[in-house]
C-alpha positions as CSV (number, residue, x, y, z in Angstrom):
1,L,19.0,49.7,6.2
2,G,16.4,48.6,8.9
3,A,14.8,52.1,9.1
4,W,14.6,52.0,5.1
5,L,12.8,48.7,5.0
6,R,10.0,50.0,7.6
7,F,8.9,52.5,4.9
8,L,8.7,50.2,1.9
9,P,5.1,49.7,0.7
10,S,3.4,46.4,1.7
11,F,1.4,44.4,-0.9
12,T,-1.7,42.7,-0.2
13,P,-1.8,39.1,-1.8
14,V,-4.5,38.7,-4.3
15,H,-6.6,35.6,-4.0
16,R,-7.9,34.8,-7.4
17,T,-10.7,32.3,-7.9
18,I,-10.7,30.1,-11.0
19,G,-14.1,29.6,-12.4
20,N,-15.7,26.4,-13.6
21,V,-13.4,24.5,-11.4
22,A,-14.7,22.2,-8.6
23,P,-12.9,22.4,-5.1
24,Q,-10.2,19.7,-5.4
25,R,-9.3,17.7,-2.4
26,S,-5.6,17.5,-1.3
27,A,-3.8,14.2,-1.5
28,E,-3.6,13.1,2.3
29,V,-0.8,10.5,2.9
30,P,0.8,9.3,6.0
31,A,4.1,10.6,7.3
32,L,6.7,8.1,6.3
33,D,10.6,7.9,6.3
34,D,12.6,6.9,3.4
35,T,11.9,3.2,4.0
36,Y,8.1,3.8,4.0
37,Q,8.0,3.1,7.8
38,S,5.3,5.0,9.5
39,S,5.6,6.9,12.8
40,V,4.7,3.3,14.3
41,P,8.2,1.4,14.2
42,R,8.1,-1.6,12.2
43,L,4.8,-0.7,10.5
44,Y,5.3,0.2,6.9
45,I,2.9,1.7,4.4
46,V,3.2,1.0,0.7
47,G,1.3,1.3,-2.4
48,E,-1.6,3.9,-3.1
49,T,-1.9,4.6,0.6
50,A,1.7,5.9,0.7
51,G,1.0,8.2,-2.3
52,T,2.3,5.8,-5.0
53,A,-0.8,5.9,-7.3
54,S,0.8,4.2,-10.4
55,I,0.9,0.5,-10.6
56,N,4.9,0.3,-11.1
57,L,5.6,2.8,-8.2
58,A,3.3,0.8,-6.1
59,M,5.1,-2.5,-6.7
60,R,8.3,-0.9,-6.1
61,S,7.3,0.6,-2.8
62,G,6.1,-3.0,-1.7
63,R,9.5,-4.5,-3.0
64,Q,11.8,-1.9,-1.2
65,A,9.8,-2.0,2.1
66,I,10.4,-6.0,2.4
67,E,14.1,-5.4,1.4
68,F,14.5,-2.9,4.2
69,I,12.8,-5.3,6.7
70,A,15.0,-8.3,5.5
71,N,18.3,-6.1,6.1
72,L,16.9,-5.4,9.7
73,L,16.2,-8.9,10.5
74,K,19.8,-9.9,9.5
75,F,21.0,-8.2,12.9
76,E,18.0,-9.8,15.1
77,K,17.7,-13.0,16.9
78,P,15.1,-15.6,15.2
79,A,11.5,-15.3,16.7
80,V,11.1,-17.2,19.8
81,A,8.0,-18.9,18.8
82,P,7.5,-21.0,15.6
83,E,4.0,-19.4,14.8
84,V,5.3,-15.9,14.8
85,Y,5.6,-14.4,11.3
86,D,8.5,-12.2,10.3
87,V,6.2,-9.9,8.2
88,A,2.5,-9.7,7.9
89,I,1.2,-8.1,4.6
90,V,-2.1,-6.8,4.5
91,G,-3.8,-6.3,1.0
92,C,-2.9,-8.2,-2.1
93,G,-3.0,-5.5,-4.8
94,P,0.0,-4.7,-7.0
95,A,2.1,-3.3,-4.0
96,G,1.1,-6.3,-1.5
97,I,2.0,-9.0,-4.2
98,S,5.3,-7.3,-4.8
99,A,5.9,-7.4,-1.2
100,S,5.0,-11.1,-0.9
101,T,7.1,-11.9,-3.9
102,T,10.0,-10.2,-2.3
103,A,9.3,-11.8,1.0
104,I,9.6,-15.3,-0.6
105,N,12.9,-14.3,-2.5
106,K,14.5,-13.2,0.9
107,G,13.2,-16.4,2.7
108,L,11.2,-14.6,5.1
109,K,8.0,-16.2,7.0
110,Y,5.2,-14.1,5.9
111,V,1.3,-14.2,5.8
112,A,-0.5,-12.0,3.2
113,L,-4.2,-11.3,4.1
114,E,-6.5,-10.0,1.5
115,K,-10.2,-8.8,2.3
116,V,-11.6,-9.8,-1.1
117,T,-9.3,-11.6,-3.7
118,A,-5.7,-11.0,-5.1
119,I,-5.6,-8.0,-7.4
120,S,-9.1,-7.2,-6.8
121,T,-8.1,-3.7,-7.5
122,I,-7.4,-4.5,-11.1
123,K,-10.1,-6.8,-11.4
124,N,-12.6,-3.9,-10.3
125,Y,-11.3,-1.6,-13.3
126,P,-14.0,-0.8,-15.9
127,R,-13.9,-3.2,-18.7
128,G,-11.4,-2.3,-21.4
129,K,-9.7,0.4,-19.3
130,F,-6.4,1.2,-20.5
131,V,-3.5,1.2,-17.9
132,Q,0.1,1.9,-18.1
133,A,2.7,-0.5,-16.6
134,T,6.4,0.4,-17.0
135,S,9.2,-2.1,-16.5
136,I,10.0,-3.2,-13.1
137,D,11.6,-6.3,-11.6
138,I,9.4,-8.7,-9.5
139,A,11.4,-11.2,-7.3
140,E,11.0,-15.0,-8.2
141,Y,9.5,-13.8,-11.6
142,G,11.6,-11.4,-13.4
143,S,11.2,-8.4,-15.4
144,F,7.4,-7.2,-15.6
145,F,7.2,-5.2,-18.7
146,M,4.2,-4.7,-20.9
147,E,4.9,-2.7,-23.9
148,G,3.1,0.6,-24.3
149,D,-0.4,0.9,-22.8
150,T,-2.5,-2.1,-22.2
151,S,-5.9,-3.0,-21.3
152,K,-7.2,-4.1,-17.9
153,E,-7.8,-7.7,-19.4
154,S,-4.3,-8.3,-20.5
155,L,-2.7,-7.0,-17.4
156,L,-5.0,-8.9,-15.1
157,A,-4.0,-12.1,-17.2
158,T,-0.4,-11.2,-16.7
159,W,-0.7,-10.6,-12.9
160,E,-2.6,-14.3,-12.6
161,K,0.5,-15.6,-14.2
162,I,2.9,-13.7,-11.8
163,I,0.8,-15.0,-8.7
164,A,1.1,-18.7,-10.2
165,Q,4.6,-18.7,-11.1
166,T,6.1,-16.9,-7.8
167,G,4.0,-19.2,-5.6
168,V,2.4,-16.3,-3.6
169,K,-0.6,-17.8,-1.5
170,P,-2.6,-15.1,0.0
171,N,-5.3,-15.6,2.5
172,E,-8.2,-14.5,0.7
173,R,-11.7,-13.0,2.1
174,E,-10.0,-12.6,5.4
175,E,-10.2,-8.8,6.2
176,V,-8.0,-7.4,9.0
177,S,-10.2,-5.9,11.4
178,A,-7.6,-4.9,14.1
179,I,-3.7,-4.4,14.6
180,A,-2.3,-4.0,18.0
181,R,1.1,-3.9,19.6
182,V,1.9,-6.6,22.0
183,G,5.2,-6.4,23.4
184,D,7.8,-6.6,20.7
185,L,5.2,-8.1,18.2
186,F,2.2,-7.0,16.3
187,E,-1.2,-9.1,16.8
188,L,-3.4,-8.8,13.8
189,K,-7.1,-10.1,14.0
190,S,-9.1,-11.1,11.1
191,S,-12.7,-11.6,9.9
192,A,-12.1,-15.3,9.9
193,N,-11.6,-15.2,13.9
194,R,-7.9,-15.9,13.5
195,T,-5.1,-14.1,15.3
196,Y,-1.5,-13.7,13.8
197,Q,1.5,-12.5,15.5
198,A,4.4,-10.7,13.4
199,R,7.4,-8.9,13.9
200,F,6.8,-6.3,11.2
201,V,3.7,-5.3,9.3
202,V,3.2,-4.0,5.6
203,L,0.0,-2.2,5.0
204,A,-0.7,-2.4,1.3
205,I,-4.6,-1.7,1.6
206,G,-5.1,1.1,-1.0
207,V,-7.7,3.5,-1.0
208,R,-10.7,2.0,-2.2
209,G,-11.7,0.4,0.8
210,S,-14.8,0.9,3.0
211,P,-14.5,4.6,4.5
212,R,-16.0,5.5,7.8
213,H,-19.2,7.3,7.3
214,L,-20.6,10.2,9.4
215,N,-24.0,8.5,9.5
216,L,-25.8,12.0,8.7
217,A,-29.4,12.1,7.4
218,N,-29.5,12.0,3.7
219,E,-26.0,11.0,3.5
220,T,-24.8,10.4,0.0
221,P,-21.8,7.9,-0.1
222,E,-20.2,9.4,-2.8
223,R,-19.9,13.0,-1.4
224,V,-19.7,12.6,2.4
225,F,-17.0,10.3,3.9
């Protein structure tokens, strides 16, 4: 059989080019396990950065990451210092707010940091943009469901109601500039010259932040980053 296989004709793969289609960028997402934990232990990535672009999936990822963290904390001793947070949540879009409400529900000591304002992702949608939001449960609020497709304005009003009812208090206009591992804790530095220590970190920063530019001559921000 081996000798026969040697004489089989080989086929050269044909590479076809599809006309009138621009080159497509492949989606690049971090390597995460089933709990949204990254290759850095105790650092979780949720929302659009984790590849969950839709609102309901982003919210679900934020909720599930906190649930995993809460389960782990059950088997650990309390923090030795009172200023240490159980979890620091970076970013307050749908995923970050969902993570924050779940942290409240689980009784975790948390801090939520947002470089602009809460739900700024939705606020920056074009006026009248229609978005789809399927049913999902939000801790401390209940079922989040808007029948069919709804506009940006209606969705934004609902999110503001969720924030008010759940008691989420994000530190707005406080961008995280650095995260470092210090012993068993994470140390986060913010643009407000503050330093936070946390046992876990959840990144919900999205993909609409400030990209690192190459600083090339005639660089066009929309095309080179």
